[in-house]
N, C-alpha and C positions, 0 to 999 in steps of 0.2 A: 698179566702173567699170573698163573695159578699153578701150584705144584702140590700134588698129593703124595705124601710119603708113606702110603700104606695104612694110615690111621685116619681118624676123623679130623685130624688137624690139617688145615689147608694154609699154606704159606703164600702170602700175596704181597707184592710190592717190589721195590728196588733194592731192599736189604742194605741200605746205607745208614741205618740208625746207629749202629755201634761206632762207625767211622765219624759221624757227626757229633756223637756224644764225646768221643775222644778229642776231636778238633776243638770243641767248646772248652773242654777242661785244659788242654795244653795251651791254647791261645790265652785263656784267662790267667793261667799261671805265669806265662810270659809277661803279660801286661801288669800283673801284680809285682813281679820282680823288677820290672822297669820302673814302676812307680816308686818302689822302695829305694832304688838307686838314685833316682832324681831327687826324692825327698831328702835322702842322706846328703847329697851334694849341697842342697839348699840349707840344711841344718848346720852342716860343718863348714860352710863357706864363710870366708872372712870378708867383711865389707857390707855395704848397704845392698839390700834386696832391690834390684832394679834391672834395667835392660842389659847393662854391661855384665852383670852376674849371670843372667839367664842366657845371653848370647855366649858367654864364656863356657857354660856347661855344655852347650851343643857345638862348640867350635872344634873340639877334638874329632879327628876322623873316626876313631873307634866308637864315639858316642853317636855320630851321624849314622854309622853302619847299624848299630843296635836300634836306633830310633827308626831307621828305614824298615828293619825287620818287624818292629812292633807295630808300625803303621800297617804293614801287610797282615800281621796277625789280627789287628783290630778290624780291618776290612773283612777278613775271612770270618771272624767271630760274628760280626754283625750280619753278614750275608746268611750264614747258617741259621741264625736266630730269626731274622725277618722272613726268610724263605719258608721256614717251618710255620710261622704264624700265618703267612699267606696260604700255605697248603692246608693248614688245619681249619681256618675260619672263612676262607673265601671259596665258596662252592662253585661259582660260575667260572669255567675254565678260561674264557676270554678275558674277564676282568682280572683273574689271577695272573695270567700271562702279562697283561699290561702293567700290573703292580710289580711283578718280578723284573720286567725290563726297566721300569722306572727306578727300582731299587738298585739294579746293577749300574745304570748310568749315573745315579746319584753317588754311589759308593766309589766308582772310578773317578768322578769329579772330586770327591773329598780326598781321595788318595793323591791325585795329581796336585791338588792345592797343598796338601801336607808335605809332599816332596818338594814343591816349589819353595815353601817357607823354610824347610829344613836346609836345602842347599843354598839358600840366599843368605843365611846367617854368616 
């Protein structure tokens, strides 16, 4: 797709750069806030650092909900980054497609595993 707007400038591509840039920033901010919340709970927790404390942090329904959202944000963040690497550095379309499909399958598997661990606590 190529569009000429009456000047020598030609616009080419899918025009998703600003959306992806914003997704990367928003998901990163969510992950940083989540990390601060978890670290604060660990620092201010009473008792020995162990499985019971860790399981207790994630036992509350609100924490499971937030963690669920952060897992989604993490998967989305990774997808945008890895997809951009594949698009920028893998020139062969067939190999790029295989790598992108592998990445999607791997990320879905990681998300599934994360949800399984989260809801098993």
